[in-house]
TIDO-479554 format. One record per residue (C-alpha): x, y, z; residue number from 1. Coordinates in Angstrom, 1 decimal, decimal comma, m for minus. Layout:
! residues N
R      xx      yy      zz  num
R       X       Y       Z  NUM
...
! end
This chain:
! residues 142
R      xx      yy      zz  num
R     0,0     0,0     0,0    1
R     1,3     3,5    m0,9    2
R     2,3     5,5     2,2    3
R     2,3     8,9     0,5    4
R     0,8    10,8    m2,3    5
R     2,0    13,8    m4,3    6
R     0,3    17,1    m3,4    7
R     0,4    20,1    m5,7    8
R    m1,1    23,4    m4,8    9
R    m1,3    25,6    m7,9   10
R    m2,6    29,1    m8,5   11
R    m2,9    30,8   m11,9   12
R     0,4    32,6   m11,2   13
R     2,6    29,8    m9,8   14
R     3,1    26,4    m8,1   15
R     2,7    27,2    m4,4   16
R     3,6    23,8    m3,0   17
R     4,7    20,4    m4,3   18
R     5,7    17,5    m2,0   19
R     5,0    13,9    m1,1   20
R     2,6    13,9     1,8   21
R     0,7    11,4     3,9   22
R    m2,6    13,3     4,1   23
R    m4,3    16,4     2,8   24
R    m7,3    18,1     4,6   25
R    m9,1    20,6     2,4   26
R   m12,1    22,9     2,9   27
R   m15,1    22,2     0,7   28
R   m18,5    23,9     0,6   29
R   m19,8    20,9     2,6   30
R   m17,0    20,8     5,2   31
R   m13,5    19,5     5,4   32
R   m12,4    16,5     3,4   33
R    m9,5    14,3     4,2   34
R    m7,5    12,6     1,5   35
R    m5,2     9,6     2,1   36
R    m3,1     7,6    m0,3   37
R    m5,3     5,3    m2,6   38
R    m8,3     7,6    m2,2   39
R   m11,0     7,2    m4,8   40
R   m10,8     9,6    m7,7   41
R   m12,6    12,8    m7,0   42
R   m13,2    16,3    m8,3   43
R   m14,8    18,8    m5,9   44
R   m15,1    22,5    m5,3   45
R   m12,6    24,0    m2,9   46
R   m14,1    26,5    m0,4   47
R   m12,1    29,5     1,0   48
R   m10,4    28,3     4,2   49
R    m7,5    26,5     5,7   50
R    m5,8    23,6     3,8   51
R    m3,3    21,4     5,6   52
R    m0,9    18,7     4,6   53
R     0,6    16,1     6,9   54
R     3,9    14,4     6,3   55
R     6,9    12,8     8,1   56
R     4,7    10,1     9,7   57
R     2,1    12,7    10,7   58
R     4,7    14,6    12,8   59
R     4,8    17,7    10,6   60
R     1,9    19,8     9,2   61
R     1,9    22,7     6,8   62
R    m1,0    25,1     6,6   63
R    m2,2    27,2     3,7   64
R    m4,9    29,8     3,3   65
R    m6,8    29,1     0,1   66
R    m9,3    31,3    m1,6   67
R   m11,4    28,7    m3,3   68
R   m11,0    26,7    m6,5   69
R   m11,1    23,0    m7,2   70
R    m9,6    19,9    m5,8   71
R    m8,8    16,9    m7,9   72
R    m7,8    13,5    m6,4   73
R    m6,2    10,6    m8,1   74
R    m5,0     7,4    m6,5   75
R    m1,6     8,8    m5,7   76
R    m1,9    12,5    m6,4   77
R    m3,9    15,5    m5,1   78
R    m4,0    18,7    m7,2   79
R    m5,3    21,8    m5,6   80
R    m6,3    24,3    m8,3   81
R    m6,7    27,4    m6,1   82
R    m7,9    30,8    m7,0   83
R    m5,2    32,0    m4,6   84
R    m3,1    30,3    m2,0   85
R    m0,4    31,3     0,5   86
R     1,5    29,3     3,1   87
R     0,7    30,4     6,7   88
R     4,3    31,3     7,3   89
R     4,1    33,9     4,5   90
R     0,9    35,6     5,6   91
R     1,2    39,2     6,8   92
R    m1,7    39,4     9,2   93
R    m1,4    43,2     9,7   94
R    m1,5    43,8     6,0   95
R    m4,5    41,5     5,6   96
R    m6,3    43,5     8,4   97
R    m5,5    46,8     6,7   98
R    m6,9    45,4     3,4   99
R   m10,0    44,2     5,1  100
R   m10,6    47,7     6,6  101
R   m10,2    49,3     3,2  102
R   m12,6    46,8     1,6  103
R   m15,2    47,4     4,3  104
R   m14,9    51,1     3,7  105
R   m15,4    50,6     0,0  106
R   m18,4    48,4     0,5  107
R   m20,0    51,1     2,8  108
R   m19,4    53,6     0,0  109
R   m21,0    51,4    m2,6  110
R   m24,1    50,8    m0,4  111
R   m24,6    54,6    m0,1  112
R   m24,8    54,9    m3,9  113
R   m28,3    54,5    m5,2  114
R   m27,3    52,2    m8,1  115
R   m24,4    50,2    m6,6  116
R   m22,7    48,0    m9,1  117
R   m23,4    44,4    m8,4  118
R   m20,1    43,2    m9,9  119
R   m18,2    45,5    m7,7  120
R   m20,0    44,5    m4,5  121
R   m19,6    40,8    m5,3  122
R   m15,9    41,4    m5,9  123
R   m15,6    43,2    m2,6  124
R   m17,3    40,4    m0,8  125
R   m14,9    37,8    m2,3  126
R   m11,9    40,0    m1,4  127
R   m13,2    40,5     2,1  128
R   m13,6    36,8     2,6  129
R   m10,0    36,2     1,3  130
R    m8,7    38,7     3,8  131
R   m10,6    37,0     6,6  132
R    m9,3    33,6     5,7  133
R    m5,7    34,9     5,7  134
R    m6,2    36,6     9,0  135
R    m7,7    33,4    10,5  136
R    m4,9    31,1     9,2  137
R    m2,1    33,6     9,9  138
R    m3,2    34,2    13,5  139
R    m3,5    30,5    14,3  140
R    m0,6    29,1    12,4  141
R     1,9    31,9    11,5  142
! end
């Protein structure tokens, strides 16, 4: 039986992570999903949240903030196609808080306008959620 699987976390800009791991735990719209070697093939949506990978006989864990996307599982490989992803060690919590404040201010301005642009509001909501995920993961794991 295989003891590891290859995990790749990829964004449109770059490969964020690539390593042999023992387990991947990812956020989905229905809750977390755990992937072990020899898992059944699967494609699912990835929800914004914390993704973690375990390796070195479960002794080591790496955490990532992910902004959503897709998760594809093969027997020996997990591919995370994330809209955005960042390792917890690289999250600047203070910068994420500042960005969140600016987004909240922008949303308040948009609500005051009689014909607020729906696309802009939806974009602000997605950006706000991404900031909140980074803050949560960065505070807990950074």
